[in-house]
C-alpha positions in Angstrom: 37.1 -17.8 -5.1 33.6 -18.6 -3.5 31.1 -19.4 -5.6 27.6 -21.4 -6.1 27.9 -22.9 -9.4 31.5 -23.9 -10.5 30.5 -27.4 -11.3 30.3 -27.1 -15.0 32.8 -24.9 -15.4 36.3 -26.8 -16.3 38.2 -23.4 -15.5 38.5 -20.5 -13.6 36.6 -17.3 -14.1 39.1 -14.8 -15.3 39.8 -12.2 -12.4 38.5 -9.5 -14.4 35.1 -10.8 -15.2 35.0 -12.7 -11.5 35.3 -8.7 -10.2 33.0 -7.3 -12.7 30.4 -10.0 -11.9 31.1 -10.3 -8.3 28.3 -8.1 -6.3 29.5 -8.7 -2.2 30.6 -5.3 -2.4 27.6 -3.8 -2.4 24.9 -6.7 -1.6 26.9 -7.5 1.6 24.5 -4.5 2.8 21.0 -6.7 3.4 23.1 -9.8 5.2 20.4 -9.9 7.9 17.6 -9.5 5.4 19.3 -12.6 3.5 20.0 -14.7 6.8 16.1 -13.7 7.8 14.9 -15.5 4.8 17.0 -18.8 4.7 15.6 -18.7 8.4 11.7 -18.9 7.0 12.7 -21.0 3.9 14.6 -23.7 6.2 12.1 -23.7 9.1 9.0 -24.3 5.8 11.5 -27.1 4.7 11.6 -28.8 8.0 7.2 -28.8 8.2 7.4 -30.1 4.8 9.8 -33.2 6.1 12.2 -32.0 3.3 14.9 -31.4 6.7 14.8 -33.3 9.4 14.4 -31.0 13.2 17.5 -31.8 13.7 18.9 -30.3 10.5 16.2 -27.3 11.2 18.3 -26.3 14.3 21.6 -27.0 13.4 21.1 -24.6 10.7 19.3 -21.9 12.4 21.5 -22.0 15.2 24.6 -21.5 12.6 22.5 -19.4 11.0 21.8 -17.4 14.5 25.9 -17.0 15.1 26.5 -16.1 11.8 24.7 -13.0 12.0 25.8 -12.3 15.9 29.2 -12.6 14.8 28.7 -10.1 11.8 26.1 -7.7 14.1 29.3 -7.8 16.7 32.6 -7.4 14.3 33.9 -10.9 14.8 33.2 -11.8 11.1 34.2 -9.8 8.4 32.2 -10.0 5.1 35.1 -10.1 2.3 35.4 -10.1 -1.2 36.8 -13.3 -1.5 33.3 -14.1 -1.8 30.9 -13.4 -5.0 28.0 -11.9 -3.4 26.2 -12.5 0.3 24.5 -15.6 -0.8 28.2 -17.3 -1.4 29.4 -16.1 1.5 26.0 -17.1 3.9 26.2 -20.8 2.8 30.0 -21.0 2.6 30.4 -19.8 6.5 27.8 -22.2 7.0 29.1 -25.0 5.7 32.4 -24.1 7.3 31.1 -24.3 10.4 28.2 -26.7 10.6 29.2 -29.3 8.0 26.7 -31.3 5.4 23.9 -30.3 6.6 24.6 -26.4 5.6 24.5 -27.9 2.4 21.0 -29.0 2.1 20.2 -25.3 3.1 19.7 -24.1 -0.8 17.2 -27.3 -1.2 14.0 -26.1 -3.4 15.7 -22.1 -4.1 17.1 -20.5 -6.6 19.7 -17.3 -6.0 17.5 -15.7 -8.4 14.1 -16.1 -6.1 16.6 -15.4 -3.3 18.0 -12.1 -4.8 14.7 -10.9 -5.0 13.6 -12.1 -1.3 16.4 -9.9 0.1 15.7 -7.0 -2.0 11.7 -6.7 -1.6 12.6 -7.7 2.9 15.2 -4.8 2.2 13.4 -2.3 0.3 10.5 -3.0 2.7 12.8 -1.6 6.3 14.0 1.4 4.4 10.4 2.2 3.5 9.9 2.1 7.4 13.0 4.4 7.8 12.0 6.2 5.6 8.7 6.8 6.6 10.1 7.7 10.0 12.0 10.8 8.8 8.9 11.8 6.9 7.1 12.1 9.6 9.7 13.9 11.9 9.8 16.6 9.1 6.1 16.4 9.1 6.3 17.0 12.9 8.5 20.7 12.5 6.7 21.7 9.8 3.1 21.8 12.5 5.5 23.1 15.0 6.3 25.7 12.7 2.7 25.9 11.7 1.4 26.1 15.3 3.2 28.6 16.4 3.2 31.5 13.4 -0.8 31.3 12.5 -0.6 35.2 12.6 3.2 35.4 10.9 2.6 37.4 8.2 4.2 37.1 4.6 3.9 38.0 0.7 2.6 34.8 -0.9 4.4 34.2 -4.2 3.4 33.9 -7.9 6.6 34.0 -10.8 8.7 35.1 -7.8 6.5 38.1 -7.8 4.4 39.3 -4.7 1.5 38.3 -4.9 -1.0 38.2 -2.1 -0.2 38.2 1.6 -0.5 34.7 4.2 0.8 33.5 6.8 4.3 31.4 7.3 1.7 28.9 9.1 -0.3 28.5 5.7 3.0 28.2 3.7 4.8 25.5 5.9 1.2 23.7 5.5 1.6 23.7 2.1 5.2 21.5 2.6 3.2 19.2 4.7 0.3 18.4 2.3 3.8 17.6 -0.1 5.4 15.1 2.6 1.7 13.9 3.5 1.5 12.7 -0.3 5.2 11.4 0.1 4.2 9.4 2.9 1.3 8.0 1.0 2.7 6.6 -1.8 5.5 5.1 0.3 3.0 2.9 2.5 1.3 2.4 -0.9 4.6 0.8 -2.7 4.8 -0.6 0.7 1.3 -2.9 0.7 1.9 -3.5 -3.0 5.3 -4.8 -3.4 3.9 -7.2 -0.4 4.5 -10.6 -1.7 6.9 -13.2 -1.5 9.0 -14.1 -4.6 10.5 -17.2 -2.8 9.9 -20.4 -4.1 9.7 -18.9 -7.3 12.9 -20.6 -7.8 15.0 -19.6 -11.3 12.0 -19.0 -12.9 9.8 -22.0 -13.1 9.4 -22.9 -8.8 11.1 -25.9 -7.8 9.6 -30.0 -7.5 9.9 -30.1 -4.3 6.6 -29.4 -2.0 7.1 -26.2 -1.2 4.5 -24.3 1.3 5.0 -20.6 0.0 2.1 -19.3 2.0 3.8 -20.5 5.4 7.4 -19.1 4.1 5.4 -15.6 3.5 3.5 -15.6 6.5 6.7 -16.1 8.3 8.2 -13.1 6.5 5.5 -10.9 7.0 4.2 -10.9 3.6 0.2 -10.8 2.5 0.9 -14.1 0.7 3.3 -15.9 -2.0 3.9 -14.2 -5.5 1.6 -15.9 -8.3 3.5 -15.9 -11.4 7.1 -17.6 -10.7 9.1 -15.4 -13.9 7.6 -12.5 -12.3 8.4 -13.4 -8.7 12.6 -13.4 -10.2 12.0 -10.7 -12.6 9.9 -8.3 -10.9 11.6 -4.7 -10.4 8.4 -2.7 -10.0 8.8 -1.7 -6.8 11.9 -0.6 -7.1 11.1 1.7 -9.9 8.1 3.0 -7.8 10.3 3.3 -5.5 13.0 5.4 -6.8 10.2 7.5 -8.2 9.2 8.2 -5.0 12.1 9.4 -3.6 12.4 11.7 -6.8 9.5 13.1 -5.2 10.7 13.4 -2.2 13.9 15.2 -3.1 11.8 17.9 -5.7 9.5 18.8 -2.5 12.8 19.1 -0.5 14.5 20.9 -3.7 11.9 23.2 -3.9 11.9 24.0 0.0 15.5 24.4 -0.3 15.2 27.3 -2.9 13.2 28.9 -0.7 15.1 28.7 2.3 18.4 29.9 -0.1 16.1 33.2 -1.2 15.0 33.5 2.1 18.5 33.7 3.7 19.7 36.7 1.5 20.4 39.8 2.6 17.6 41.7 0.4 14.8 39.2 2.3 16.6 38.0 5.7 13.3 36.0 6.5 15.7 33.5 8.4 18.3 32.9 10.2 20.1 29.7 10.0 21.5 27.9 12.9 25.4 28.5 12.4 25.4 24.6 12.7 24.2 24.4 9.3 26.1 27.2 7.5 29.3 27.6 6.8 31.5 30.8 5.6 33.8 32.0 3.7 37.4 31.1 2.8 37.6 34.9 1.8 34.7 36.7 2.8 33.9 37.3 6.5 31.0 38.4 6.0 29.6 35.4 4.6 27.2 32.4 6.1 26.0 30.2 3.3 23.3 28.7 2.9 25.1 25.1 2.4 22.8 22.2 3.7 20.4 24.0 1.6 22.2 24.4 -1.4 23.6 20.5 -1.0 20.4 18.8 -0.7 19.0 21.0 -4.1 22.1 19.8 -5.6 22.0 15.9 -4.3 18.3 16.2 -6.4 19.8 15.3 -9.5 21.6 12.5 -8.4 18.8 10.5 -7.0 16.7 11.4 -10.4 19.6 9.6 -12.0 19.1 6.7 -9.8 15.6 6.4 -11.6 16.6 7.1 -15.1 19.5 4.5 -15.2 17.0 2.0 -13.6 14.2 2.5 -16.0 16.6 2.5 -18.5 18.7 -0.9 -17.5 15.3 -2.6 -17.1 13.1 -1.4 -20.4 14.9 -4.1 -22.1 14.8 -7.0 -20.7 12.9 -10.2 -21.6 11.6 -12.7 -18.6 12.9 -14.0 -16.7 16.2 -13.2 -14.2 18.9 -11.4 -16.4 22.2 -10.3 -15.1 21.4 -6.9 -15.8 19.2 -6.5 -12.6 22.3 -6.6 -10.5 22.4 -2.7 -11.2 19.4 -2.0 -9.2 21.1 -2.3 -5.9 23.8 0.2 -6.2 21.5 2.6 -7.5 18.5 1.8 -5.4 21.1 1.8 -2.1 22.5 5.2 -3.6 19.0 7.0 -4.0 18.0 5.6 0.0 20.6 6.7 1.3 20.6 10.0 -0.2 16.8 10.6 0.3 17.8 9.6 3.7 20.5 11.9 4.7 18.8 14.9 3.2 15.2 14.6 4.9 17.8 14.4 8.2 19.7 17.1 7.9 16.9 19.6 6.3 14.9 18.5 9.5 17.7 19.7 11.8 18.3 22.7 9.8 14.2 23.9 9.7 14.1 23.1 13.3 16.5 25.2 14.5 15.4 28.0 12.0 14.7 31.6 13.6 12.3 33.9 11.0 12.5 37.8 11.2 7.9 38.3 11.6 9.0 41.8 11.6 11.1 41.6 8.2 8.0 39.5 6.6 5.3 41.7 7.3 6.9 44.7 6.2 7.8 43.0 2.8 4.7 42.0 2.9 3.3 45.3 3.2 5.3 47.7 0.8 5.3 44.5 -2.4 1.5 46.0 -2.6 0.3 42.3 -1.6 -2.8 44.1 -0.4 -3.5 45.6 -3.9 -6.4 43.0 -4.7 -8.6 43.6 -1.4 -8.1 47.7 -2.0 -9.7 46.5 -5.6 -12.3 44.3 -3.8 -13.2 47.4 -1.7 -14.4 48.9 -4.6 -16.2 46.2 -5.6 -17.9 46.5 -2.2 -18.6 49.7 -2.7 -20.5 49.3 -6.5 -17.3 49.7 -8.4 -17.2 47.2 -11.1 -14.3 45.0 -10.8 -12.7 45.9 -13.6 -12.7 49.7 -13.2 -11.4 49.0 -9.6 -8.3 47.0 -11.1 -7.7 50.0 -12.7 -8.0 52.4 -10.6 -5.9 50.2 -8.0 -3.3 50.0 -11.1 -2.7 54.0 -11.2 -2.6 53.8 -6.3 0.0 51.9 -6.9 2.1 53.4 -9.3 1.8 56.3 -7.2 3.1 54.5 -4.2 5.8 53.2 -6.3 6.7 57.2 -7.2 6.5 58.5 -3.4 8.3 55.0 -1.8 5.3 53.9 0.4 3.1 51.7 1.2 -0.2 51.5 -0.1 -2.1 51.7 3.9 0.7 54.9 3.8 -0.7 56.8 1.7 -2.8 59.8 2.8 -6.6 59.5 1.8 -7.0 62.5 0.1 -5.0 61.0 -2.4 -7.0 58.0 -2.3 -9.9 60.3 -3.3 -8.3 62.3 -5.9 -8.2 59.1 -7.7 -11.5 57.4 -6.9 -13.9 59.6 -4.2 -15.4 56.2 -2.9 -12.4 55.7 -0.6 -13.6 56.3 2.8 -11.4 56.1 6.1 -12.3 52.5 6.5 -9.4 51.5 3.2 -7.1 51.4 5.6 -8.6 48.5 8.2 -9.8 46.6 4.6 -6.3 46.6 3.2 -4.7 45.7 6.8 -2.3 42.7 6.8 -4.6 41.1 9.1 -8.1 42.2 7.9 -6.7 41.1 4.0 -5.6 37.3 5.9 -8.6 36.8 8.3 -11.2 37.2 5.9 -10.1 34.3 4.1 -11.7 31.6 5.7 -12.6 28.3 3.2 -11.2 25.6 4.2 -7.6 25.8 2.5 -7.0 29.5 3.4 -4.6 30.9 5.3 -7.3 32.7 7.3 -6.7 32.3 11.3 -9.9 29.8 11.8 -9.1 28.1 8.5 -6.1 27.1 9.5 -6.7 26.1 13.1 -9.5 23.2 11.4 -6.6 22.6 8.9 -3.7 22.2 12.4 -6.4 20.1 13.3 -6.7 18.0 10.5 -2.6 17.9 10.4 -2.3 16.8 14.5 -5.0 13.5 13.6 -3.3 12.5 10.6 0.0 12.9 12.6 -1.7 10.5 15.1 -2.9 7.7 13.1 0.4 7.8 10.9 1.7 4.6 9.7 5.7 3.8 9.3 5.2 0.6 6.8 3.3 -2.8 6.3 3.2 -4.4 9.5 4.5 -7.9 10.0 
């Protein structure tokens, strides 16, 4: 068993205990970050005269060789080692000899793993933001193409007022914009370097922590060594942000699932993102949307589990914190996969414009505009509300839409109605007279689309190194 702490112990660790304690099976994921951190640490040690330039160059050459061999498949990270730090150090010593034993000078595994996790998280935030941007780009394309595609807007899953598909997609654009901003905010707040914190109380070596932080693209070093090794707030924030992204994807998935039903037929999902039934040949199931909706609970579970892990941990580092990795890794993988698949499904989805418009017409989504028509002709709103309610009941009995009811029947209920009622309650009028910023009217949406285009032009993926 390759481990870094054996000198204090007089007997071998029980194999079951060793396996339970080991993290190599999952922390091998950030081998590149581990070596990147070690390279910066070694450069700093040489700058401070703690290592010679020759020792620095030997270690750097050795680390670069290990990194290349791992990436090209010539060197396998195996469970023979307790963790990724043990693997890198053992292989380095095997390759370059005693110089490799000096790499860990002035450092603890506590600040080393804290650094690795920050570097990994910072890299993953960039990838997550790239995927969020791809989603937003598809949403913007749909918005630009469907400024005049009318559909019902819903409250309580009841048809409420007419909107456009552009307006509906714009709501999700705003959600994912906030998701992007949350991720950027996390990346900026977490961007301090814990290396040099030691086990919890720093070190007596004359380290230049500012230099190490600069080499690794951090804004500066952490200012308290105990907090430096035990801070996992940024991971809780990340899991919360991922949970919110998944919540937005799940809401969107639910709508796609509804829109895909035979009762609605608003969308046609591409065959590549659907499956059939093993027994019913007519079925075309929205499996991707259903799986995204289902996997949301998995990410929520990671957040709740890690909050529970952290709630009782005294300062400073405790082994419980090893539990951060598997939860975070799984949540990141799940969210990235769901973003990529949902974006692909949305990009290839076909929208049934005629069906959407017909659904808006027959859902009495223009009833509010009929009431507004009466108000504009001097009828008190409360009376207008009752009059239009009677009109809706009549149309339900006749199984027709408001705009199909003859004018004489309008006048029979209220003589104020004239021929221009049909123009007033057309979907085009109902939508396009709503022109305040944020409303679905054509000109208002065109203004918002320009704002969205500008936002994507200035989009950040993460903290610049």
